[in-house]
C-alpha positions as CSV (number, residue, x, y, z in Angstrom):
1,M,103.1,-80.8,145.2
2,K,100.2,-83.3,145.2
3,D,102.6,-86.0,146.4
4,Y,103.0,-84.0,149.6
5,E,99.3,-83.9,150.6
6,Q,99.3,-87.1,152.7
7,L,102.6,-86.1,154.4
8,I,101.2,-82.7,155.3
9,D,98.2,-84.3,156.9
10,T,100.6,-86.6,158.9
11,Y,102.7,-83.6,160.0
12,S,99.6,-81.6,161.0
13,N,98.6,-84.5,163.3
14,M,101.9,-84.0,165.1
15,L,100.7,-80.6,166.3
16,G,98.2,-79.8,169.1
17,T,94.8,-78.4,168.2
18,D,95.7,-74.8,169.2
19,S,98.9,-74.9,167.1
20,R,97.0,-76.2,164.1
21,Q,94.5,-73.4,164.4
22,F,97.1,-70.7,164.9
23,L,99.1,-72.1,161.9
24,D,96.0,-71.8,159.7
25,K,95.7,-68.2,160.8
26,A,99.3,-67.7,160.0
27,V,98.7,-69.1,156.5
28,E,95.7,-66.7,156.0
29,A,97.8,-63.7,157.1
30,I,100.6,-64.5,154.8
31,V,98.4,-65.3,151.8
32,E,96.4,-62.1,152.3
33,A,99.6,-60.0,152.6
34,K,101.1,-61.5,149.4
35,L,97.9,-61.1,147.4
36,R,97.9,-57.4,148.1
37,G,101.6,-57.1,147.3
38,G,102.8,-57.0,150.9
39,N,106.0,-58.4,152.4
40,V,106.8,-61.3,154.6
41,V,110.0,-61.3,156.7
42,V,111.5,-64.1,158.8
43,A,113.7,-63.8,161.9
44,T,115.4,-67.2,162.2
45,G,117.8,-68.7,164.7
46,S,120.5,-71.3,164.0
47,G,120.5,-74.8,165.5
48,P,117.3,-76.6,164.5
49,N,116.6,-74.2,161.6
50,L,119.7,-75.6,159.9
51,H,119.3,-79.3,160.9
52,E,115.6,-79.4,160.0
53,G,116.3,-77.9,156.6
54,V,114.3,-74.8,157.5
55,T,117.0,-72.3,156.3
56,T,117.1,-74.2,152.9
57,L,113.3,-74.1,152.7
58,I,113.3,-70.4,153.5
59,A,115.9,-69.8,150.7
60,H,113.5,-71.6,148.3
61,L,110.6,-69.5,149.5
62,M,112.7,-66.4,148.8
63,D,113.4,-67.7,145.3
64,K,109.6,-68.2,144.8
65,G,108.7,-64.7,145.9
66,I,107.0,-65.7,149.2
67,I,109.6,-64.4,151.7
68,D,111.1,-61.0,151.2
69,G,113.8,-60.7,153.7
70,V,115.6,-62.5,156.6
71,T,117.3,-61.6,159.9
72,T,119.4,-64.4,161.2
73,S,122.5,-65.3,163.3
74,S,126.2,-65.1,162.5
75,A,126.3,-68.8,163.1
76,V,123.9,-69.4,160.2
77,V,126.0,-67.2,158.0
78,A,129.1,-69.2,158.9
79,H,127.3,-72.5,158.2
80,E,125.8,-71.3,154.9
81,M,129.3,-70.2,153.8
82,G,130.4,-73.8,154.5
83,G,127.5,-75.3,152.6
84,V,124.8,-75.5,155.4
85,L,125.4,-79.1,156.4
86,E,128.4,-81.4,155.9
87,K,129.6,-84.9,156.7
88,V,132.4,-85.0,159.2
89,K,134.5,-87.8,160.7
90,R,134.9,-87.5,164.5
91,I,138.1,-88.9,166.0
92,V,139.2,-89.3,169.6
93,V,142.6,-87.8,169.5
94,S,144.2,-89.7,172.4
95,K,143.3,-93.0,170.7
96,S,144.8,-92.0,167.3
97,E,148.1,-91.0,165.8
98,L,147.0,-87.4,166.0
99,A,147.9,-87.3,169.7
100,P,151.5,-86.1,169.2
101,L,150.4,-83.4,166.7
102,L,147.6,-81.7,168.6
103,D,147.6,-79.9,172.0
104,P,144.9,-81.6,174.1
105,D,144.4,-78.4,176.0
106,K,143.3,-76.7,172.8
107,L,140.8,-79.4,171.7
108,P,137.0,-79.3,172.3
109,R,135.4,-81.2,175.1
110,G,135.7,-85.0,174.6
111,D,139.2,-85.0,173.1
112,I,137.6,-84.8,169.7
113,F,139.0,-83.7,166.3
114,E,136.8,-83.7,163.2
115,L,137.7,-84.0,159.5
116,T,135.5,-82.7,156.8
117,V,134.4,-85.6,154.4
118,M,134.9,-84.4,150.8
119,D,135.4,-86.0,147.4
120,N,138.7,-85.7,145.5
121,D,137.5,-82.7,143.4
122,Q,136.5,-80.8,146.5
123,W,139.9,-81.5,148.1
124,E,141.7,-80.3,145.0
125,R,139.7,-77.1,144.8
126,L,140.5,-76.4,148.5
127,R,144.2,-77.0,148.0
128,T,144.3,-74.1,145.5
129,E,143.0,-71.8,148.2
130,M,144.9,-72.8,151.4
131,I,147.8,-74.9,152.7
132,V,146.4,-78.2,153.9
133,D,148.2,-80.2,156.6
134,E,148.4,-83.4,154.6
135,R,149.8,-85.4,157.5
136,I,146.7,-84.6,159.7
137,V,144.4,-85.4,156.8
138,A,146.1,-88.7,156.1
139,I,145.9,-89.8,159.7
140,C,142.3,-88.8,160.0
141,K,141.3,-90.7,156.9
142,T,142.7,-94.0,158.2
143,A,141.8,-93.5,161.9
144,E,138.7,-95.0,163.5
145,G,135.9,-92.6,163.8
146,Q,132.2,-91.9,163.5
147,V,130.8,-90.1,160.4
148,I,127.9,-87.8,161.2
149,I,126.1,-84.9,159.5
150,K,126.4,-81.5,161.3
151,A,126.4,-77.8,160.6
152,A,129.0,-77.0,157.9
153,G,132.1,-74.8,158.1
154,N,132.3,-75.1,161.9
155,M,134.6,-77.3,164.0
156,A,135.9,-79.7,161.3
157,Y,139.3,-79.5,159.6
158,P,139.8,-78.0,157.1
159,M,136.4,-76.4,156.2
160,G,136.0,-74.8,159.6
161,L,139.5,-73.2,159.3
162,R,138.7,-72.2,155.7
163,T,135.5,-70.5,156.7
164,E,137.2,-68.4,159.4
165,T,140.1,-67.5,157.1
166,A,137.8,-66.6,154.2
167,A,135.9,-64.3,156.5
168,N,138.9,-61.9,156.4
169,T,138.7,-61.7,152.6
170,V,134.9,-61.1,152.7
171,L,135.3,-58.4,155.4
172,E,138.0,-56.6,153.4
173,I,135.9,-56.5,150.3
174,A,132.7,-55.6,152.2
175,R,134.5,-52.6,153.8
176,A,135.9,-51.5,150.4
177,C,132.4,-51.7,148.8
178,G,130.5,-50.2,151.7
179,K,128.4,-53.4,152.0
180,P,127.3,-55.6,154.8
181,F,129.4,-58.8,155.2
182,E,126.3,-60.9,154.6
183,E,125.6,-59.4,151.1
184,V,129.2,-59.8,150.0
185,A,129.4,-63.4,151.2
186,G,126.1,-64.0,149.3
187,W,127.9,-63.2,146.1
188,G,129.8,-66.4,146.4
189,C,127.2,-68.6,148.2
190,D,125.1,-71.3,146.7
191,T,121.7,-69.9,145.6
192,Q,120.0,-72.6,147.7
193,T,121.2,-70.7,150.7
194,M,119.5,-67.6,152.2
195,L,122.7,-65.6,151.6
196,G,123.1,-66.7,148.0
197,I,119.5,-66.2,146.9
198,G,119.3,-62.9,148.9
199,A,122.3,-61.6,147.0
200,K,121.0,-62.8,143.6
201,K,117.5,-61.3,144.1
202,H,118.6,-58.2,146.1
203,L,116.7,-59.3,149.2
204,P,118.0,-58.3,152.6
205,V,119.6,-61.0,154.7
206,L,121.1,-59.5,157.8
207,V,122.4,-60.7,161.2
208,S,120.5,-59.1,164.0
209,I,122.5,-57.4,166.8
210,P,121.6,-59.9,169.5
211,Q,122.8,-62.7,167.2
212,L,126.2,-61.2,166.2
213,V,128.0,-63.5,168.7
214,G,128.5,-66.9,167.1
215,G,130.1,-68.5,164.1
216,G,133.7,-67.9,165.4
217,Y,135.5,-65.1,163.6
218,V,132.7,-64.8,161.1
219,G,130.6,-63.1,163.8
220,I,133.4,-60.6,164.5
221,A,133.8,-59.9,160.7
222,I,130.0,-59.4,160.3
223,G,130.0,-56.9,163.2
224,D,133.0,-55.1,161.8
225,S,131.7,-54.8,158.3
226,I,129.1,-52.0,159.0
227,S,128.4,-49.9,162.1
228,I,125.9,-51.0,164.7
229,A,123.8,-47.9,163.8
230,E,123.7,-48.8,160.1
231,R,122.9,-52.4,160.9
232,S,120.0,-51.3,163.2
233,A,118.7,-49.0,160.5
234,R,118.8,-51.6,157.8
235,I,117.0,-54.1,159.9
236,A,114.4,-51.5,160.9
237,D,113.8,-50.7,157.2
238,M,113.3,-54.4,156.5
239,L,110.9,-55.0,159.4
240,G,109.1,-51.7,158.7
241,S,108.4,-52.9,155.1
242,A,106.9,-56.2,156.4
243,D,103.2,-56.9,156.8
244,V,104.0,-60.3,158.4
245,I,107.0,-61.2,160.6
246,I,107.7,-64.9,161.3
247,E,110.0,-65.8,164.2
248,S,111.5,-69.3,163.9
249,A,113.2,-70.8,167.0
250,V,115.1,-67.7,167.8
251,A,115.9,-66.0,171.1
252,L,116.0,-62.4,172.2
253,T,113.5,-61.3,169.4
254,Q,112.1,-58.4,171.3
255,E,115.4,-56.7,170.5
256,I,115.0,-57.8,166.9
257,H,111.3,-57.0,166.2
258,D,111.2,-53.8,168.1
259,G,114.8,-52.7,168.7
260,P,116.0,-49.1,168.9
261,F,113.8,-47.7,166.0
262,E,110.4,-49.2,166.7
263,T,107.8,-46.9,168.2
264,Y,104.7,-49.0,169.0
265,T,106.2,-50.9,171.9
266,G,108.1,-47.8,173.0
267,H,111.8,-48.3,172.4
268,G,112.1,-46.0,169.4
269,I,110.2,-43.0,170.8
270,W,113.4,-40.9,171.5
271,A,115.0,-41.9,168.2
272,N,112.0,-40.4,166.5
273,W,112.2,-37.2,168.6
274,N,115.9,-36.9,167.6
275,G,115.1,-37.1,163.9
276,M,115.8,-40.7,163.1
277,R,113.7,-42.7,160.7
278,T,111.5,-45.1,162.7
279,Y,108.8,-47.7,162.1
280,S,105.9,-49.2,164.0
281,L,104.8,-52.8,164.7
282,K,101.2,-51.5,164.8
283,G,99.0,-53.4,162.3
284,K,101.7,-56.0,161.6
285,T,101.1,-59.7,162.1
286,L,103.8,-61.4,164.3
287,I,104.0,-65.2,164.1
288,R,106.2,-67.2,166.4
289,F,107.2,-70.8,166.0
290,D,108.6,-72.1,169.3
291,L,108.7,-75.2,171.6
292,D,108.2,-73.2,174.8
293,E,104.7,-73.6,176.2
294,N,105.2,-70.5,178.3
295,L,105.0,-68.4,175.2
296,K,101.4,-69.5,174.7
297,K,100.7,-69.0,178.5
298,A,102.0,-65.4,178.3
299,W,99.9,-64.8,175.2
300,D,96.8,-66.2,176.8
301,M,97.3,-64.1,179.9
302,D,97.4,-60.9,177.9
303,K,94.7,-61.8,175.5
304,C,92.3,-62.9,178.2
305,G,93.1,-60.3,180.9
306,G,95.7,-57.9,179.6
307,N,98.0,-59.0,182.4
308,I,101.3,-58.4,180.5
309,Q,100.3,-54.9,179.3
310,R,99.0,-54.1,182.8
311,A,102.3,-55.2,184.4
312,I,104.1,-52.8,182.0
313,D,101.6,-50.0,182.6
314,E,102.1,-50.3,186.4
315,G,105.8,-50.8,186.2
316,L,105.6,-54.3,187.7
317,P,107.9,-57.2,187.1
318,K,106.3,-59.4,184.4
319,T,107.8,-62.6,185.8
320,K,106.1,-62.1,189.2
321,M,102.7,-61.2,187.8
322,S,102.7,-64.0,185.2
323,K,104.1,-66.7,187.5
324,I,106.1,-68.1,184.6
325,P,109.8,-67.8,183.5
326,F,109.4,-64.7,181.4
327,R,111.6,-64.5,178.3
328,M,112.3,-61.1,176.8
329,E,110.6,-61.8,173.5
330,M,107.3,-62.7,175.2
331,S,106.5,-59.0,176.0
332,A,105.9,-57.2,172.7
333,F,104.8,-60.5,171.1
334,S,102.1,-61.1,173.8
335,R,100.9,-57.5,173.7
336,L,100.7,-57.1,169.9
337,E,97.1,-57.3,168.8
338,S,97.8,-59.6,165.8
339,S,100.3,-62.2,167.1
340,F,100.0,-66.0,166.8
341,P,102.0,-68.5,169.0
342,V,102.5,-71.8,167.1
343,I,103.9,-74.2,169.7
344,G,105.7,-77.2,168.2
345,D,108.6,-78.6,166.3
346,I,109.8,-76.2,163.5
347,G,110.7,-79.2,161.4
348,V,107.0,-80.1,161.4
349,I,105.6,-76.5,161.2
350,W,107.6,-75.1,158.3
351,P,106.7,-77.7,155.6
352,I,103.0,-77.4,156.5
353,L,103.2,-73.6,156.2
354,A,105.2,-73.7,152.9
355,Y,102.8,-76.2,151.4
356,K,99.6,-74.4,152.3
357,V,100.8,-70.9,151.5
358,S,102.2,-71.9,148.1
359,K,99.1,-73.9,147.2
360,R,96.8,-71.0,148.0
361,L,99.0,-68.6,146.0
362,G,99.2,-71.0,143.0
363,I,103.0,-71.2,143.3
364,E,104.7,-74.5,142.5
365,L,107.5,-75.4,144.9
366,D,110.3,-77.6,143.8
367,F,110.5,-79.2,147.3
368,I,109.6,-78.8,150.9
369,S,111.6,-79.7,154.0
370,H,110.7,-82.5,156.3
371,P,111.2,-83.3,160.0
372,Q,114.7,-84.7,160.4
373,Q,113.5,-87.8,162.3
374,T,111.5,-89.0,159.3
375,E,112.9,-90.9,156.3
376,Q,112.1,-87.9,154.1
377,G,113.9,-85.7,156.5
378,K,117.0,-87.9,156.5
379,A,116.9,-87.9,152.7
380,F,116.6,-84.1,152.7
381,R,119.6,-83.7,154.9
382,D,121.6,-85.9,152.5
383,F,120.4,-83.7,149.7
384,I,121.7,-80.6,151.5
385,V,125.1,-82.2,152.1
386,S,125.6,-83.4,148.5
387,E,124.0,-80.5,146.6
388,I,124.6,-77.2,148.4
389,Q,128.2,-76.1,147.8
390,A,130.5,-74.1,150.0
391,M,131.0,-70.4,149.3
392,D,133.1,-69.6,146.2
393,L,135.7,-67.0,147.0
394,Q,136.6,-66.4,143.3
395,A,133.0,-65.5,142.6
396,I,133.1,-62.9,145.3
397,R,136.3,-61.4,143.9
398,D,134.9,-61.4,140.4
399,T,131.7,-59.6,141.5
400,S,133.7,-57.1,143.4
401,R,136.0,-56.3,140.5
402,N,133.1,-56.0,138.0
403,T,130.6,-54.0,140.0
404,N,130.3,-50.2,140.0
405,F,129.5,-49.3,143.6
406,N,129.2,-45.5,143.1
C-alpha cells in the first residue's frame, strides 16, 4: 500500500477543499464505526461505478471486512453476471455482410451490432451452454469494427443474450429455494464481484426497488424472485444494521435510505403503527459521493438556516424555497444531522477513501481502483476484463443441489 501514497496525494488534489474535508470526516466516521464493531453499507448506482472500477473495489472491501452490505441496481447485477467489463467489437451492420441477416428496425441506434471478444476456451465453454449462430460470429470476426471496453453481458452477442437467458435459470432456482435472485446469482459469480463475495461471505447484496428497472430481463427476474414487501424488509434490515451509509453516484436514494420502513424522516410511521418492523436513520452517518453541486447547496441551506426542514414543516415546495433543481434524495440527506456531501468524481473519491480507511484500520488491501482516465485506471480496466469471469451456471446448479434450505 505504500506504493499508493503519492497517487493518493495526487487524487486528493483533484478534489475541492470542501470535498477533501468532508471525505476526511467520512473516513473518520467509517473508522470509528468499524473499531466499535459497527457496519458500513453502500448504496451504489451503475454507470460510472462499473467503469471506474468502484464496484470491483467495493467487492474487495467486502472481502476485507470493511463493507458489510450493498444495495445496487439490476443493471449492475446483469453486468456482474457477465464479468463486470468486457471487450466488444462494434460493427456498422449496413456496411457489413450482417445486413441481410439482421432486421435494421430491431437494432440499437446507430445501426450497430456488437460481438463479445473472447478467447477460444471461453467460446468453447459458451458453446456447451447455448446454441451460437456461427455465421454471425464468423462475419463479425472478419468485419471492420472498433474494439472497446464496456459493461459486460449487455448489448454484445452472445454474452448479452447469454445473460438474459441465464436469468431464467437463476430465477427458477431462486424461487425454488426461497432466495433473492441476487444471492442465487452470486453462487456462480466471480468472488471479485459484489454478488460473488456477498454470497461467499453471507453479506446482503440487494437491488433497491427504484433500481429494479434495468439490465433487460435480469431486472424483471430480480423483481419476480421475491415480493416487493420482502425486498423492502430485507433492505430495511440491512440499512437498520448500518452505522454508516455511503451513497455512490446513485439516483432516487431517498426511496432507498428511508423507504417504507424508516421512521425518522417519516415514511415508516404507519408501518410501525400497523405492526411492521421498522428502523430509524437517527444517529446514522449518511455520506454521498456525487457530481451535482446542488447537493452541497441544499445541504448548506439546511445546515446554515434549516431551510429544507422548514419547507417540509410548512408544507412548502422545496424547489421554490431553495431556488435550485431539487432532487428527491436531497431531502432526507440534507436534513440528517450527520450527513456529508462529497462532491467530485467517484473514480477519484473511492481510492482515497479505501486507502485511508484501510490504513487507519491496519488492513492490507491487495489493490485499489483508479480514475479511468489515468494510466493506472486503464490498466485496472484491463485487469477487470481479463481476470473477472462471467457467472458459472454449473456452480449455481451444484450449490442448489447440495444445499439444505429448510
